C-alpha angles and dihedrals in degrees: 000000000000129000120213128202121186127204140168103067122136148125118303138160126252111280094028128119132235134179122212122200131199120197116201129203124224137051097264100066091127090062094062125085104222135208150164130237131180138203123202121199111285092005136102121258110268137198116254109171145336137197133200124244094265095037095242097119130044134186130199140185111245098250094062101038111125093015105059128052126193119204140160141210108205092188089060097038088234137130122196138202114201108197119194132177091021119202131201088249088063088069107122147107106279119214129199114220141187137198119222096206113339121098123264093247091061095055095090093054105037101027126234130284097228133040136194122222094256137243126232121241117188122185117192123204 
């Protein structure tokens, strides 16, 4: 079991940057593929990005490629989402996620095993 706590959300203007952090509990953080999802008002939750256990491979949904970067620091039990060139359509609650066993690249299709509580990101035009 892993517990996830997000931070770093807020209100920004279009074109600004924001970095989300997700702190994980437990001593086996490096064994979990990690990811980020988001849910906009009135929409289903969608996959944003995922990263492998060692951080060597990353995966993104098309709408954020080239603007968002997922990374992790296993020594700090933390995964990050650097968001640049933010757009109003990026407005959503962002959720940190972890897989118990399945690979990072499957997270977008099968969904994760663990969720954080979410952090709000609002981008004004």
